[in-house]
N, C-alpha and C positions, 0 to 999 in steps of 0.2 A: 764167819766170813768177813773179809775186809774189802768191801766195795770201795771204789775211789772215783774222784773226779780229777781229771788231768788234762793237760794240753797234749794233743796227738803229736808224737815225735816224727811220725811218717804219715804218708797217705795210703798205707796198704790195708788198713782194717776197714771192714764194711759194717754198717749198722745192722744189728740183729732185727730191727723192726722194718725199716724201709729198704734195706739191702743196698743202699747207696754208699759210696766211699765216704769215709770221714777224712776230710782234708787235713793235711799237715798244718799244725799251728792252731787248730780249732779245738775248743774244749769237748771232751767226751766223757761218758760214764763207763767205767770198767766194772762189770759184774763178775765178781770172783766165783768160781765154781770148781768142784772136784773133777779133775780130768779123768774120764773113764778109760782113756787110752794109756794112762800112766800106770806102769807096774807098781810103783810105790804109792799110788793114790795122790799124786801131786796136784797142785792147784793151778788154775789157768784163768784167763779173763775172756769174757764176751763183751764187745764194745757197742755202745749206743750213742747216737747224737743226743744231746741233752733234751731237746724238745720231744724226741721219740721216747726216751726213758721216762720223762715226766708224765707222759700219757699212759705208758704201759707198765712202768715199774716205779710209780711215785713213792711207795712205802720204802723201797730199797734206796732210791735216789736221795730222799730227804736227808738222812743222816750224813751221807757222803758229801752232799752239797753244803750242809752246815759246817762240816769239818774243813772244807776247801777254803784256803785263806787268800787265794789269788783273786785278781779282778776278772769278772765275767761280763762281757757285753750282753745286755738284755737279761740281766739277773732277775730283775723284778718280774718279767714275763715268765721266766722259767719257774720262779717261786710260785707265781699265780697258777701255772699249770699243775705243779705238784700239789698245791692245796686243793685244786678242783678234782684231781684224780686219786687222792688218798683213799684207801680202803680202810674201813674200821678193822680192829682186831677181831679175829675169828674166835668163836662163832658169833655171827650177827644175823639179824633179820632185816629183810628189805623186800620191796615189791620188785619183781623181776622186770628188768629193763627191756627184755625181749622174750621170745618163746623158744630159745635154743637149748636151754638146760633141761636135763632129765633128772627126775627125783631118784636118789640112790636107794630109796626104800621100796617104791612101787614101780619104778622104771617107766613112768609116764612122763610126758613133757610137762614142764611147768609153764603155764600160760603167761603171756605178757601181763604185767601189773598184779599177778598173783603173789601172795605172801609166801616167801621161802626163807629158809635158814641156810647160811653158808658155813660149812665146816672145813677146817684145813685138812688136806690130805697130801700124802707124798706119793708120787708115781714115778715110774722109770721112763724117762724121756730119751730121745736119741743121744743126748749129751750127758746122761747120767741121771741121778735122782733130782726131781724138781718138786717144788711146792705148788699146789693149786687149790681150788675150791671144789668141794663136793656139796651138792645142794639137795635139800629135802623140802617137800611141801610142809607147811605148818601142820596140816592134818596128819602127816605121816611121821612125825617126830618120834613117837613111842616105837613104831616099827623100825625106824632108822636106828635107834639106840639098841633094840634087840638084835638087829643084824650086826651091829658093831661088836656086841658081846659074843655072838656066834663066831666071829672072826678072831676072837681072843683079844680085842682091844678094850681098854678101860673106858668106861663111860661115867659121866657125873650123874648124881641123883637128879631127877626131873626138876625139883625146886631150885637146886643150885644152877642147873643149866639155864632155866628161865631167868634167874637173876643175872647170870653172865651175859646172856643174849640181850637183855634189857640194857645193861651197862654198856656193852659194846656198840649198841645201836644208837647211842648218842642222843637219846630223848626224841628220836624221830618216829617212834611207834605210837600209833593212835590207840585209844582204849580198846577198840574192836580188834586191833592186831594182837594186843596182849591177851585178850580173851581167846582168840584163835590159837595162840601159842599154848595157853593153859590147857585148852581142850585137846590139842594135839599131843600134849605131854601127859594128859590124864590127871592134871592137878586142877581142882575145882576153884580154889581161891588164890589170891595173890600171896607170894611168899612173905 
C-alpha cells in the first residue's frame, strides 16, 4: 500500500476520524486501501487531517510523513504526536489502558492494567479488509494458540513467541510480566 501526505487540492474530502472537512490547501494523509466496490479490485484513498492520523494511524503515517519533501507548518508537533502514538510491532505485551477489550481465548473482559498480548488480525470492515488487534490475557496464551491452530492458522512455538513478544515490547516488561507470559505459554524458564 502506498499511503501519502499531500496538500488537499479541493475542500471536498472529510477526515475519517473527526468527520470535519479537510480544507483546500491544507496537508492531509491519504490512506490507500483496496476499494471493495471496484470490480477490478482497484485502489482508493481515505483522507485524514494530519493530527487525527497522528493519533489514530501513527504507524501508517510515519513513513508517509518521512517521504514527504514539502514544507509542513507545525511539523514538529505532528512528529511528536506520531512518536507518542506509535504502536509496537505485533505481537507485543502491554498492560491494558482500559477494560474494553475481550480475550480471544476465554471471551472474558481484560481488566484495566491487566497484562495482555496483542496479535495482528485481519477482519472484514465496511470498506473491505482491515488490520486490527486481537487480544489475549497472558494467562490464556496457550489456549489462544490452540484456538488459532483449530482455525487452521500457523502459530509459533511458545519459546519463539515469548522471544518475539519480549523484543516487540521494547524492554517495557517487568520481570513479573515475563514470568506471567512464560506461565501462560507453559514454558518454565526463559528462552
